[in-house]
C-alpha positions in Angstrom: -21.6 35.1 56.7 -20.1 32.8 54.0 -17.3 31.5 55.4 -15.4 31.4 51.7 -16.2 30.1 48.3 -17.8 27.0 49.0 -20.9 26.4 46.5 -22.7 24.6 44.4 -20.9 25.3 41.2 -22.1 23.2 38.6 -24.7 20.4 38.1 -23.4 17.5 35.6 -26.0 16.2 32.7 -26.2 13.2 35.1 -28.0 15.5 37.6 -25.0 15.3 40.2 -24.4 18.5 41.6 -20.9 19.5 42.3 -20.1 21.5 45.1 -16.5 23.6 45.2 -14.3 25.5 47.5 -10.9 26.5 47.3 -8.9 27.5 50.4 -7.7 30.5 48.5 -10.5 32.5 49.5 -10.7 31.0 53.0 -12.6 33.9 55.2 -12.1 34.0 58.6 -15.3 33.6 60.4 -17.1 31.9 63.7 -17.6 27.8 64.0 -21.3 28.6 63.8 -21.2 30.7 60.7 -19.0 27.9 59.2 -21.5 25.2 59.6 -24.2 27.3 58.6 -22.3 28.1 55.3 -21.6 24.2 55.0 -25.4 23.4 55.8 -26.8 26.2 53.2 -24.6 24.7 50.5 -25.2 20.8 51.5 -28.7 21.8 51.3 -28.7 23.6 48.0 -26.6 20.5 46.4 -29.6 17.9 47.7 -32.3 20.6 45.9 -30.3 20.8 42.5 -30.1 17.0 42.0 -32.0 16.1 39.0 -33.2 13.1 37.3 -31.8 9.7 39.1 -29.2 11.5 40.7 -29.4 10.8 44.8 -25.5 12.2 45.5 -23.6 15.1 45.2 -19.4 15.3 44.5 -17.4 17.4 46.6 -14.1 19.1 45.0 -12.0 20.7 47.5 -9.3 22.6 46.0 -6.1 22.8 48.8 -4.8 25.4 46.5 -3.8 28.6 49.0 -4.1 26.5 52.4 -2.8 27.9 55.2 -2.3 26.0 58.2 -2.3 28.7 60.7 -6.0 29.4 59.4 -6.8 25.4 60.4 -5.7 24.7 63.4 -9.3 24.7 65.2 -10.8 21.2 64.7 -13.9 22.4 65.9 -15.5 23.4 62.3 -14.4 20.0 61.0 -16.5 17.9 64.0 -19.4 20.3 62.9 -19.5 19.6 59.6 -18.7 15.7 59.7 -21.9 15.9 62.2 -24.2 17.1 59.4 -22.6 15.0 57.3 -22.7 11.9 59.7 -26.7 12.3 60.1 -28.7 14.6 58.1 -26.5 13.7 54.7 -25.7 10.6 55.3 -25.3 8.8 52.2 -25.3 12.0 49.7 -21.6 11.9 48.9 -20.7 10.4 45.9 -17.4 11.5 45.9 -15.0 13.8 47.1 -11.6 14.9 45.7 -9.2 16.7 47.8 -7.2 19.0 44.9 -3.2 19.8 45.6 -3.4 18.9 49.5 0.1 19.8 51.3 1.7 17.1 52.3 1.2 17.5 56.2 -2.6 17.1 55.3 -1.6 13.5 53.8 0.0 12.9 57.1 -3.3 13.9 59.2 -5.3 12.1 56.4 -3.0 8.6 57.4 -4.3 9.1 61.1 -8.1 10.1 60.5 -8.5 7.7 57.9 -8.5 4.5 60.7 -11.5 6.3 62.1 -13.5 6.5 59.1 -16.4 4.1 57.8 -14.6 2.4 55.4 -17.6 3.2 52.5 -16.6 6.9 53.2 -13.4 6.6 53.5 -13.4 5.0 49.4 -15.0 8.1 48.6 -12.3 10.4 49.6 -9.2 10.8 47.3 -6.4 12.7 47.2 -5.6 13.8 43.6 -3.5 16.9 41.7 -5.9 19.2 39.5 -5.4 17.1 36.7 -6.3 14.1 38.4 -8.9 15.1 39.8 -10.3 16.5 36.0 -9.9 12.7 34.8 -11.5 11.1 38.0 -14.8 13.2 37.4 -14.6 12.2 33.4 -14.6 8.5 34.9 -17.2 9.1 36.9 -19.4 9.9 33.5 -19.2 13.8 34.4 -19.8 15.4 31.0 -17.0 17.4 29.5 -19.1 20.6 29.6 -19.5 20.2 33.6 -15.5 19.0 33.5 -14.7 22.1 31.6 -16.5 24.5 34.3 -14.4 23.1 37.1 -11.4 23.5 35.4 -11.9 26.8 34.6 -12.3 27.8 38.2 -9.9 25.7 39.3 -7.3 27.6 36.8 -8.4 31.2 37.3 -7.9 30.5 41.4 -4.3 29.8 40.6 -4.0 33.2 38.9 -4.8 36.7 39.4 -7.7 37.6 41.8 -9.0 34.2 41.1 -12.9 33.2 41.1 -15.1 35.0 43.4 -18.8 32.9 43.8 -21.2 34.4 41.6 -24.1 33.3 43.9 -24.0 31.3 47.1 -25.0 28.9 48.1 -25.7 27.4 44.6 -24.7 28.8 41.2 -27.0 26.5 39.7 -30.0 28.1 38.1 
């Protein structure tokens, strides 16, 4: 069972996959289903790396975030365990886009216990700042455009439902 729209959305010309997820499409699911979904996406990201790329970028679009759907800390603990062990060192940058103010307060508390190297890879940005940040990572314009199109469409109409999970990259 897929626990939302998290998937490898696109791969930059540098070979770095970009994982994208938007809270607008967050599904109710079990903790195990959520962790399995994340593991499948992370594994797909590693499999989709090309050239000299050994890392992926993650764009977490907070548009549609609902606090009541995110009070259980167990899914995050499970994901952090997977990232800490099986996918350690694979994250290049994590962009937290349009995060609500209350999540920033939680971040101030959490950042004290996160490895400084990982902490420096996590950025809270607006949608336009996130796109600029991707460009500074040398992500090509066509790839940034794909991310931008999905973010814009998730803020209008029915949003963007994934074409394929765990990866839209062939």
